[in-house]
C-alpha positions as CSV (number, residue, x, y, z in Angstrom):
1,X,-13.2,16.8,-7.1
2,X,-12.1,18.9,-4.0
3,X,-11.9,17.3,-0.7
4,X,-10.1,16.9,1.8
5,X,-9.0,13.1,2.4
6,X,-10.9,11.6,5.8
7,X,-8.8,8.4,8.0
8,X,-10.9,6.1,6.8
9,X,-10.3,7.1,3.4
10,X,-6.6,6.4,3.7
11,X,-7.0,3.7,5.5
12,X,-8.1,2.2,3.2
13,X,-5.8,3.7,0.2
14,X,-2.7,2.4,2.6
15,X,-3.5,-1.4,1.8
16,X,-3.0,-0.8,-2.2
17,X,0.3,1.7,-1.9
18,X,3.3,-0.4,-1.7
19,X,2.3,-2.6,1.5
20,X,0.2,-2.5,4.5
21,X,1.0,-0.4,7.9
22,X,0.5,-2.1,10.8
23,X,-1.8,-0.2,13.8
24,X,-0.9,-0.6,17.5
25,X,-2.6,0.8,20.8
26,X,-2.1,4.6,21.3
27,X,0.7,6.2,24.4
28,X,1.3,9.4,25.0
29,X,3.3,10.8,22.9
30,X,1.3,12.9,19.9
31,X,0.0,10.4,17.9
32,X,1.6,11.2,15.0
33,X,4.8,11.0,16.7
34,X,3.8,7.4,17.4
35,X,5.4,5.0,15.1
36,X,3.0,2.6,16.5
37,X,-0.1,4.7,15.0
38,X,-1.7,3.3,11.6
39,X,-0.1,5.9,9.2
40,X,-4.0,7.4,8.4
41,X,-4.4,8.5,11.8
42,X,-0.7,9.9,11.9
43,X,-2.0,12.3,9.1
44,X,-4.8,13.3,10.5
45,X,-3.2,13.8,13.3
46,X,-0.2,15.9,12.2
47,X,-2.8,17.5,10.1
48,X,-5.1,19.1,12.4
49,X,-2.2,20.3,14.3
50,X,-1.3,22.1,11.2
51,X,-0.7,26.0,10.8
52,X,-1.4,27.6,7.3
53,X,1.9,28.8,6.9
54,X,2.8,25.4,8.0
55,X,0.6,23.6,4.5
56,X,1.8,25.5,2.1
57,X,5.8,25.1,3.5
58,X,5.0,21.2,2.5
59,X,3.2,22.2,-0.8
60,X,6.5,23.8,-1.5
61,X,9.6,22.5,-3.1
62,X,12.6,24.7,-4.1
63,X,16.2,23.6,-5.8
64,X,18.2,23.6,-3.6
65,X,20.9,26.5,-4.4
66,X,18.1,28.7,-4.3
67,X,17.7,28.3,-0.3
68,X,18.6,30.5,1.7
69,X,20.8,29.7,5.4
70,X,18.1,28.3,7.5
71,X,15.2,29.2,4.7
72,X,13.7,25.9,5.1
73,X,12.6,25.7,9.0
74,X,12.2,29.3,8.6
75,X,9.4,29.0,6.1
76,X,8.5,25.0,7.2
77,X,9.3,24.4,2.7
78,X,7.9,20.3,2.4
79,X,10.6,19.6,0.0
80,X,13.9,20.5,-2.2
81,X,15.3,19.4,-5.1
82,X,18.5,18.9,-7.1
83,X,18.3,19.8,-10.4
84,X,20.7,18.3,-13.3
85,X,23.7,18.7,-12.2
86,X,22.5,20.2,-9.0
87,X,25.6,18.6,-6.8
88,X,27.1,19.4,-3.7
89,X,30.8,21.3,-3.6
90,X,32.2,17.3,-2.6
91,X,30.2,15.0,-4.7
92,X,30.8,12.4,-3.1
93,X,28.3,9.7,-1.8
94,X,29.4,11.6,1.5
95,X,29.1,14.9,0.2
96,X,25.4,13.9,-0.7
97,X,24.5,12.9,2.5
98,X,25.4,15.6,4.4
99,X,23.8,18.4,2.4
100,X,20.4,16.3,2.3
101,X,21.0,15.8,6.3
102,X,22.0,19.3,6.7
103,X,18.5,20.3,4.9
104,X,16.5,17.8,7.0
105,X,18.4,18.9,9.9
106,X,16.5,22.5,9.6
107,X,12.9,20.6,9.1
108,X,13.8,18.8,12.1
109,X,14.0,22.3,14.2
110,X,10.8,23.5,13.5
111,X,7.8,23.2,15.9
112,X,6.3,20.1,14.1
113,X,9.4,18.8,13.2
114,X,8.1,17.9,9.3
115,X,10.9,16.2,7.9
116,X,11.5,17.9,3.7
117,X,11.5,15.3,1.1
118,X,14.3,15.3,-1.2
119,X,14.3,14.7,-5.3
120,X,16.6,14.6,-8.1
121,X,16.1,13.0,-11.4
122,X,17.6,9.4,-11.2
123,X,17.1,8.7,-14.9
124,X,18.7,6.3,-15.6
125,X,20.7,5.9,-12.4
126,X,21.6,8.5,-9.7
127,X,23.4,10.6,-12.9
128,X,23.9,13.6,-10.9
129,X,26.2,11.8,-8.2
130,X,30.4,11.5,-10.0
131,X,31.2,7.8,-9.8
132,X,27.1,6.3,-9.7
133,X,26.5,3.0,-11.4
134,X,25.0,4.3,-14.7
135,X,22.6,2.4,-16.2
136,X,21.4,3.0,-20.4
137,X,19.1,5.6,-20.7
138,X,14.7,3.6,-21.3
139,X,15.4,3.7,-24.8
140,X,17.7,0.9,-24.1
141,X,15.8,-0.9,-21.8
142,X,13.0,-0.9,-24.1
143,X,15.0,-2.1,-26.3
144,X,15.2,-5.2,-24.2
145,X,11.9,-5.7,-23.3
146,X,13.1,-7.5,-19.5
147,X,10.7,-6.0,-17.3
148,X,13.1,-8.1,-15.0
149,X,16.2,-6.4,-16.3
150,X,14.3,-3.1,-15.5
151,X,13.1,-4.0,-12.8
152,X,16.2,-5.0,-11.1
153,X,17.9,-1.4,-11.8
154,X,15.0,0.4,-10.3
155,X,15.5,-1.0,-6.8
156,X,20.1,-0.9,-7.3
157,X,18.7,2.7,-8.7
158,X,16.6,3.4,-5.5
159,X,20.0,1.9,-3.6
160,X,22.7,3.9,-5.0
161,X,19.9,7.6,-4.0
162,X,19.8,6.0,-0.3
163,X,23.4,6.0,-0.4
164,X,23.1,10.4,-1.1
165,X,19.6,10.6,1.7
166,X,17.3,11.2,-1.0
167,X,14.3,8.6,-1.1
168,X,12.4,10.5,-4.7
169,X,12.9,10.0,-7.7
170,X,11.8,12.1,-10.6
171,X,10.7,8.9,-12.3
172,X,10.2,6.7,-14.9
173,X,9.3,8.4,-17.9
174,X,6.0,6.8,-19.4
175,X,5.7,9.1,-22.0
176,X,4.7,7.3,-25.4
177,X,6.3,8.5,-27.4
178,X,5.5,9.5,-31.3
179,X,8.0,11.7,-32.8
180,X,11.2,10.9,-32.6
181,X,12.5,14.4,-33.1
182,X,11.6,15.3,-29.5
183,X,15.4,15.8,-27.6
184,X,13.9,13.1,-24.9
185,X,12.8,10.3,-26.8
186,X,15.6,8.7,-25.8
187,X,14.2,9.1,-21.5
188,X,10.8,7.3,-23.1
189,X,10.8,3.5,-23.1
190,X,8.7,2.5,-26.4
191,X,6.5,4.0,-29.0
192,X,4.6,1.5,-28.4
193,X,2.0,2.0,-25.1
194,X,2.1,-1.0,-24.0
195,X,5.9,-1.8,-23.4
196,X,5.8,1.1,-22.2
197,X,3.0,0.5,-19.5
198,X,5.1,-3.1,-18.7
199,X,8.7,-1.4,-19.0
200,X,7.5,1.6,-16.6
201,X,5.9,-0.7,-14.4
202,X,8.7,-2.5,-13.1
203,X,10.4,0.1,-12.7
204,X,8.6,1.8,-10.1
205,X,8.5,-1.3,-8.8
206,X,11.7,-1.5,-8.2
207,X,12.2,1.7,-6.8
208,X,9.8,1.3,-4.6
209,X,9.0,-2.0,-3.4
210,X,11.0,-3.0,0.0
211,X,13.8,-5.1,-0.5
212,X,13.3,-9.1,0.7
213,X,15.1,-8.5,4.3
214,X,15.1,-5.1,4.3
215,X,14.2,-4.2,7.7
216,X,11.5,-1.1,7.3
217,X,10.7,1.7,10.2
218,X,7.2,1.3,11.2
219,X,4.8,2.0,8.8
220,X,7.2,2.3,5.9
221,X,6.4,0.4,3.1
222,X,8.2,1.8,0.2
223,X,12.0,2.4,-0.2
224,X,12.1,4.8,-3.1
225,X,8.9,7.1,-4.4
226,X,8.7,7.0,-7.9
227,X,7.6,9.8,-10.0
228,X,5.2,8.9,-13.2
229,X,5.4,11.3,-15.7
230,X,4.9,13.9,-17.5
231,X,1.4,13.9,-17.4
232,X,0.4,13.2,-20.1
233,X,0.7,13.0,-24.2
234,X,4.7,14.2,-23.7
235,X,5.7,12.3,-26.4
236,X,2.5,13.1,-28.4
237,X,3.3,17.3,-29.1
238,X,2.8,18.7,-32.4
239,X,5.4,19.6,-34.1
240,X,6.1,22.9,-34.2
241,X,2.9,23.3,-32.6
242,X,3.4,26.7,-29.6
243,X,5.8,26.1,-27.0
244,X,6.8,28.8,-24.8
245,X,10.1,27.6,-24.6
246,X,10.1,28.5,-27.8
247,X,11.6,24.2,-28.4
248,X,10.7,23.2,-31.9
249,X,8.4,20.0,-30.0
250,X,8.6,19.8,-26.3
251,X,6.6,21.6,-24.4
252,X,4.4,21.5,-27.1
253,X,0.2,20.9,-27.6
254,X,-0.6,17.8,-28.1
255,X,-3.1,18.1,-30.6
256,X,-5.8,15.4,-30.5
257,X,-9.1,13.9,-29.4
258,X,-9.9,12.4,-25.9
259,X,-10.3,8.9,-27.5
260,X,-6.8,9.2,-28.4
261,X,-5.5,10.7,-25.0
262,X,-7.0,7.0,-23.1
263,X,-6.4,4.9,-25.7
264,X,-2.8,5.6,-26.7
265,X,-1.0,8.0,-22.8
266,X,-3.4,7.0,-19.6
267,X,-2.6,3.0,-20.2
268,X,0.5,3.5,-18.6
269,X,-0.8,6.9,-15.6
270,X,-3.2,4.0,-15.0
271,X,-1.3,0.7,-14.5
272,X,1.4,3.2,-12.5
273,X,-2.1,4.3,-10.1
274,X,-2.1,0.3,-9.5
275,X,1.3,-0.3,-8.9
276,X,1.0,2.0,-5.6
277,X,3.0,5.1,-7.8
278,X,3.3,8.0,-4.8
279,X,4.1,10.7,-6.5
280,X,2.7,12.5,-10.6
281,X,4.5,15.3,-12.5
282,X,2.4,17.4,-14.8
283,X,3.8,17.8,-18.2
284,X,4.8,21.2,-19.6
285,X,3.0,20.6,-22.4
286,X,-0.9,21.2,-23.6
287,X,-3.8,18.8,-24.5
288,X,-5.8,21.7,-27.9
289,X,-4.5,24.3,-26.7
290,X,-5.0,24.2,-22.3
291,X,-1.4,23.8,-20.6
292,X,-1.3,20.6,-18.8
293,X,-0.7,23.1,-15.5
294,X,-4.5,24.5,-15.9
295,X,-6.5,21.0,-16.7
296,X,-8.7,20.3,-14.1
297,X,-10.4,17.8,-15.4
298,X,-8.3,15.6,-16.2
299,X,-5.5,16.5,-13.3
300,X,-8.3,16.2,-10.7
301,X,-11.5,14.8,-12.6
302,X,-9.6,11.5,-14.3
303,X,-6.2,10.9,-12.5
304,X,-7.4,11.4,-8.4
305,X,-10.7,10.6,-9.0
306,X,-11.4,8.4,-12.4
307,X,-7.5,6.9,-11.8
308,X,-8.2,6.7,-7.8
309,X,-4.6,8.1,-7.2
310,X,-4.0,9.1,-3.3
311,X,-0.5,10.0,-4.0
312,X,0.4,13.4,-5.0
313,X,0.8,15.3,-7.9
314,X,3.6,17.6,-8.4
315,X,4.1,20.5,-10.8
316,X,7.5,20.4,-13.7
317,X,10.1,22.4,-13.4
318,X,8.7,26.5,-12.3
319,X,5.9,24.8,-15.0
320,X,3.1,26.6,-13.6
321,X,4.2,30.1,-15.3
322,X,3.4,28.9,-18.6
323,X,-0.3,29.1,-17.3
324,X,-1.4,32.4,-18.5
325,X,-2.2,35.5,-17.1
326,X,-0.1,36.9,-13.8
327,X,1.5,34.8,-11.4
328,X,-1.2,34.6,-8.9
329,X,-3.9,33.6,-11.3
330,X,-1.1,30.8,-12.1
331,X,-0.8,30.0,-8.5
332,X,-5.0,29.8,-7.8
333,X,-5.8,27.4,-11.3
334,X,-2.7,24.9,-10.2
335,X,-4.1,24.4,-7.1
336,X,-6.9,24.3,-7.9
337,X,-6.4,22.3,-11.0
338,X,-5.2,19.7,-8.6
339,X,-1.3,20.8,-8.3
340,X,-0.6,19.7,-4.7
341,X,3.6,20.5,-4.6
342,X,5.0,23.2,-6.9
343,X,8.2,23.5,-8.4
344,X,9.1,26.7,-7.6
345,X,12.8,26.6,-8.4
346,X,13.6,30.5,-7.5
347,X,11.6,33.0,-6.1
348,X,10.0,30.7,-3.2
349,X,8.4,33.7,-1.3
350,X,6.3,35.3,-4.0
351,X,4.9,31.4,-4.3
352,X,4.1,31.2,-0.2
353,X,3.1,35.1,-0.5
354,X,0.7,34.3,-3.5
355,X,-1.1,31.4,-1.7
356,X,-1.6,32.2,1.3
357,X,-3.4,35.7,-0.5
358,X,-5.3,33.2,-3.0
359,X,-7.0,31.2,0.5
360,X,-7.3,34.1,3.0
361,X,-9.4,35.7,-0.6
362,X,-11.2,32.6,-0.8
363,X,-10.0,31.6,-4.2
364,X,-8.5,28.2,-3.6
365,X,-10.5,27.0,-0.5
366,X,-9.3,25.0,2.9
367,X,-10.2,22.2,1.3
368,X,-7.7,21.9,-1.8
369,X,-5.0,23.1,1.0
370,X,-5.8,20.0,3.4
371,X,-6.1,17.5,0.3
372,X,-2.5,18.6,-0.9
373,X,-1.0,18.3,2.8
374,X,-2.4,15.4,3.4
375,X,-1.7,13.7,0.0
376,X,2.3,14.8,1.1
377,X,2.3,14.4,4.3
378,X,1.6,10.4,3.2
379,X,4.0,10.0,1.2
380,X,6.3,11.1,3.7
381,X,5.3,8.4,6.1
382,X,4.6,5.3,3.9
383,X,8.5,6.0,2.8
384,X,9.4,6.4,6.9
385,X,11.1,9.9,7.1
386,X,9.6,10.5,10.0
387,X,11.4,7.4,11.7
388,X,14.0,7.1,9.8
389,X,15.0,10.9,8.2
390,X,18.3,10.8,8.1
391,X,21.1,9.5,5.6
392,X,21.9,5.9,6.1
393,X,25.1,4.7,5.4
394,X,24.8,1.6,5.1
395,X,24.2,2.1,1.5
396,X,27.2,3.9,0.5
397,X,28.6,0.1,-0.5
398,X,25.8,-0.6,-3.2
399,X,27.5,2.9,-5.1
400,X,29.4,1.0,-8.0
401,X,29.1,-2.1,-6.7
402,X,30.2,-5.2,-8.3
403,X,26.9,-6.2,-8.6
404,X,25.1,-3.1,-9.9
405,X,28.1,-3.0,-12.7
406,X,27.4,-6.3,-13.8
407,X,23.7,-5.7,-14.3
408,X,24.5,-2.3,-15.8
409,X,26.5,-4.6,-18.0
410,X,23.8,-7.1,-18.5
411,X,21.1,-4.2,-19.2
412,X,24.5,-3.5,-22.2
413,X,24.4,-6.6,-23.7
414,X,20.5,-6.8,-24.0
415,X,20.0,-3.0,-25.4
416,X,22.3,-3.6,-28.7
417,X,19.8,-4.0,-31.9
418,X,21.8,-6.0,-35.3
419,X,20.3,-3.8,-37.8
420,X,22.2,-5.3,-40.6
421,X,25.2,-7.7,-40.6
422,X,26.5,-9.0,-44.0
423,X,30.0,-10.5,-45.0
424,X,30.4,-12.4,-41.9
425,X,30.8,-8.8,-40.4
426,X,30.3,-9.5,-36.5
427,X,31.4,-11.4,-34.7
428,X,34.6,-9.9,-34.8
429,X,37.6,-12.1,-35.2
430,X,39.6,-11.3,-32.0
431,X,42.2,-12.9,-33.8
432,X,42.1,-10.7,-36.7
433,X,45.8,-9.5,-36.2
434,X,44.8,-4.9,-37.1
435,X,42.0,-3.6,-36.1
436,X,41.3,-0.2,-36.2
437,X,38.5,1.9,-34.1
438,X,37.3,5.3,-35.4
439,X,35.0,8.2,-33.8
440,X,34.8,10.1,-31.3
441,X,31.9,8.3,-29.0
442,X,34.4,5.3,-29.3
443,X,36.5,6.5,-26.0
444,X,34.0,9.3,-24.4
445,X,31.7,8.0,-21.8
446,X,30.0,11.3,-21.5
447,X,28.9,10.7,-25.8
448,X,28.0,7.1,-24.1
449,X,26.1,8.4,-21.9
450,X,23.7,11.0,-22.8
451,X,22.4,13.9,-21.3
452,X,21.1,13.9,-17.4
453,X,24.7,12.7,-16.1
454,X,27.1,14.9,-13.8
455,X,24.9,17.7,-15.5
456,X,21.5,18.5,-16.6
457,X,22.3,18.6,-20.2
458,X,25.2,15.6,-20.4
459,X,28.8,16.3,-20.9
460,X,31.0,15.7,-24.3
461,X,34.3,14.5,-21.9
462,X,35.1,10.9,-20.2
463,X,34.0,12.9,-16.5
464,X,31.9,9.9,-16.5
465,X,33.7,7.2,-14.1
466,X,33.6,3.9,-16.2
467,X,34.2,1.9,-19.7
468,X,34.3,2.8,-23.3
469,X,33.7,1.2,-25.9
470,X,37.6,1.1,-27.0
471,X,38.4,-0.4,-23.1
472,X,36.3,-2.8,-24.5
473,X,37.6,-3.8,-27.7
474,X,41.4,-3.6,-26.8
475,X,40.3,-6.3,-23.4
476,X,38.9,-8.4,-26.3
477,X,41.2,-8.1,-28.8
478,X,43.3,-11.2,-29.3
479,X,47.3,-11.3,-28.8
480,X,48.3,-11.4,-31.5
481,X,46.3,-8.2,-32.7
482,X,46.1,-5.2,-32.6
483,X,43.6,-1.5,-31.8
484,X,44.9,1.6,-32.9
485,X,42.6,3.9,-32.9
486,X,41.6,7.8,-34.3
487,X,38.8,9.3,-33.8
488,X,38.9,11.0,-37.4
489,X,39.2,7.5,-38.9
490,X,42.5,8.6,-40.1
491,X,45.2,6.4,-40.1
492,X,48.2,8.3,-42.3
493,X,50.9,6.2,-40.4
494,X,49.1,2.5,-42.0
495,X,49.3,4.4,-45.2
496,X,48.9,1.3,-48.1
497,X,47.7,-1.0,-45.2
498,X,44.2,-2.8,-45.7
499,X,43.0,-3.7,-41.6
500,X,40.8,-6.8,-41.8
501,X,38.3,-5.6,-39.5
502,X,37.2,-0.9,-38.7
503,X,34.8,-0.3,-36.7
504,X,33.1,3.7,-36.4
505,X,31.7,4.9,-33.5
506,X,29.3,8.0,-34.0
507,X,27.7,10.0,-31.6
508,X,25.2,12.7,-31.0
509,X,26.6,14.9,-29.2
510,X,24.9,15.2,-25.6
511,X,21.1,17.0,-25.1
512,X,18.2,17.3,-22.6
513,X,14.7,18.0,-23.1
514,X,14.1,20.6,-25.7
515,X,17.3,21.7,-26.0
516,X,18.0,18.2,-28.3
517,X,14.6,18.9,-30.4
518,X,15.9,18.3,-33.9
519,X,14.4,18.9,-37.4
520,X,16.3,16.5,-39.1
521,X,17.5,13.9,-37.0
522,X,21.0,13.8,-38.9
523,X,24.6,12.4,-37.9
524,X,27.4,15.8,-38.1
525,X,29.6,15.7,-41.2
526,X,32.1,14.7,-38.8
527,X,31.0,11.4,-38.2
528,X,30.2,11.6,-41.7
529,X,33.1,11.4,-42.6
530,X,34.9,9.0,-39.9
531,X,32.9,6.6,-42.0
532,X,34.1,7.6,-45.0
533,X,37.2,7.9,-44.6
534,X,37.8,5.0,-42.3
535,X,35.8,2.8,-45.2
536,X,38.4,2.2,-48.1
537,X,41.1,0.8,-44.8
538,X,39.4,-1.9,-44.0
539,X,37.7,-5.1,-45.5
540,X,35.5,-5.5,-42.9
541,X,33.2,-1.8,-41.9
542,X,31.2,-2.3,-38.5
543,X,29.6,1.0,-37.9
544,X,27.8,1.2,-33.9
545,X,25.6,4.3,-33.5
546,X,25.5,6.0,-29.9
547,X,21.7,7.9,-29.8
548,X,19.1,9.0,-27.9
549,X,16.8,7.9,-31.0
550,X,16.8,6.2,-34.4
551,X,19.0,9.2,-36.9
552,X,18.8,8.9,-40.3
553,X,21.8,6.8,-41.5
554,X,20.4,6.0,-45.8
555,X,23.2,7.3,-47.3
556,X,25.5,6.1,-45.1
557,X,24.0,2.5,-45.0
558,X,25.4,0.7,-48.0
559,X,28.8,2.1,-46.6
560,X,29.5,-0.3,-43.8
561,X,29.4,-4.4,-43.8
562,X,27.3,-3.7,-39.9
563,X,25.2,-1.7,-38.9
564,X,24.3,-1.2,-34.4
565,X,21.8,0.4,-32.8
566,X,23.8,0.8,-29.1
567,X,21.8,3.6,-28.1
568,X,23.1,5.7,-24.7
569,X,24.3,2.5,-22.7
570,X,25.4,4.3,-19.6
571,X,28.9,4.0,-17.7
572,X,29.4,0.4,-18.8
573,X,30.5,1.0,-22.9
574,X,33.0,-1.8,-22.6
575,X,30.4,-4.1,-23.0
576,X,28.9,-2.9,-26.0
577,X,32.6,-5.5,-26.9
578,X,31.3,-7.5,-25.6
579,X,28.2,-8.9,-27.8
580,X,30.5,-7.1,-31.0
581,X,33.0,-10.4,-29.8
582,X,30.1,-12.7,-30.0
583,X,30.9,-13.3,-25.9
584,X,27.2,-12.4,-25.7
585,X,24.1,-12.1,-28.8
586,X,22.6,-9.3,-29.7
587,X,19.2,-9.8,-28.3
588,X,17.5,-6.3,-29.0
589,X,14.6,-5.4,-30.6
590,X,14.1,-1.8,-31.3
591,X,11.7,-0.1,-29.5
592,X,10.7,2.7,-32.1
593,X,10.2,3.0,-36.4
594,X,13.5,3.8,-37.8
595,X,13.1,6.0,-40.3
596,X,14.2,6.3,-43.3
597,X,14.0,10.1,-43.8
598,X,13.3,12.9,-42.0
599,X,10.7,13.9,-44.8
600,X,8.6,10.9,-43.3
601,X,8.8,12.0,-39.6
602,X,6.5,11.9,-37.5
603,X,6.4,7.6,-38.4
604,X,5.8,5.0,-35.8
605,X,4.0,1.8,-35.7
606,X,0.6,4.3,-35.6
607,X,1.5,6.1,-39.0
608,X,3.0,4.0,-40.6
609,X,0.1,2.0,-41.7
610,X,0.7,0.3,-45.3
611,X,3.0,1.9,-46.3
612,X,6.7,-0.5,-48.0
613,X,9.7,0.1,-49.7
614,X,10.7,4.0,-49.9
615,X,8.0,4.9,-48.8
616,X,8.3,2.6,-45.6
617,X,11.1,2.8,-42.6
618,X,14.3,2.0,-43.3
619,X,13.8,-0.9,-40.4
620,X,10.4,-1.5,-38.9
621,X,9.1,-1.0,-35.0
622,X,10.5,-4.8,-33.2
623,X,13.4,-5.1,-35.6
624,X,16.9,-6.8,-34.6
625,X,18.6,-9.2,-36.4
626,X,20.8,-11.9,-34.4
627,X,18.5,-14.0,-31.4
628,X,16.0,-11.5,-32.0
629,X,15.5,-13.2,-35.2
630,X,14.2,-10.6,-38.0
631,X,14.6,-11.2,-41.4
632,X,16.8,-8.6,-42.7
633,X,15.5,-6.0,-45.4
634,X,16.4,-5.9,-48.3
635,X,18.9,-2.4,-49.7
636,X,16.1,-0.5,-51.6
637,X,17.6,2.2,-53.9
638,X,15.5,4.7,-53.3
639,X,14.6,8.4,-55.0
640,X,16.3,11.0,-53.3
641,X,14.2,12.6,-50.6
642,X,14.6,16.3,-50.9
């Protein structure tokens, strides 16, 4: 429904989003600048003072590298973002804060002084920031099944973001992933709707809730804005269906009926709205052939109307460009569908011109513009940006603080899933005498962190500050034990020596979004060779898997005595060794069904049905040995699947 948010409605909304605002008597200053006024009144007063040019500027979000000098002020830009890898030349907390404050200074120099809202993908910690605490990706947090831990990670991430002056996180992903071939599987908590809902709300609350003892700005009720994304059904698209970017499954078509959409994919959004989410990001995907950015029924009628969402809706990266038709019609269609802020990473002037023309031509109403701008301003007031727009140096001490590193290690501990443990392979005997370690992932912080770390696609090197799994093994091995490492599992200098223990860390290369779509989920031949090479040189072989989703290990499974799914643990890789050596127990449980072969895909709790034995999964959803107390699987010699 197209409408202007009234002062009365805004006042009611504020009571349910993040907290409540305080109302006091007005002063002689402009009402919107008076921190003693209710947020609803400040929004209404400011909106009434704005020109069409200023309003459309507020609806525009631009990637920082595409902004000419002075453009924020010249075009009244409402939001700036850093894409993956969009760091300043000095990638330090101070360098980030200086950059963001510089954009903020431009915004505040305009006639009305409306602050920008700076956004970033801090999806597992503030991943663009060098030296940030990098937590396990959401797939690992799904394995923990610990909402209190996830809530704390949300707050820790918010603190390290605020150290750089950034108050808006493009997370959490609340996708209910149904096909693990999707390159964003690791950004989802699970294939189970209930688990996704529980953990995403916990993370959202961690980002937005003001911590105990925090002194807010007048009217401020949120710490950092969370973004429930991607609305709706990403993770449920059909493999091989139409994807404008040419990906295998990302940005493709979700082909389900409305009852399935509502039962499987909508509950996390309903819970996010009830928890006070300030923003929702629209998906690149389609629903039965209609691009989500053009779907007025789902955005306006369902999200804003039926669910009562009163925050603002933001597009994905140039997402409106994928709507059929010319650019002008893309702008008209997306805004009328209910998109409030459009991410136009490049070429923002064309968007400004097109939307202005659309209003002047009567193709977009002023009521729709005012509704969008009111929602954006409302979020900015609830974040306290009008009263405290600049970065706060007090947060600098939180970046890689001892408390955050301890939290990251705990998350790693609880995320590991023990898939197999025979011949008393685990825990590793620290006094084994000789421990052979193989696999590139054993000594590479980039591989263990995955995508969205320093760069959009992640890095395949140890540029990420932190500790490796090899570091942890070396630290925990007893004084009488030697640790030897060779990434290929070749220990020619030890010819004829059979070591008591061997550990291979196999890994996927980092990826993000559709670049990581995979038809087969196969381990690389290099990783397989490391297992094969090390097997005859050790009595006990342990394989640790670093991956953003279950991968096919069926053929290699009999070669190792123990298998451990470590997912993408982030910067604190040494914590993996804590669990291998028994310092802490295995407690993780699979957040996704683990397929036996790629021919079974998509395989999940909604498709597995009565499939058992060679027709069923290698490991079912929820499986995990150790304290998770699942029964070990019975190994089956199954016929090869072509």
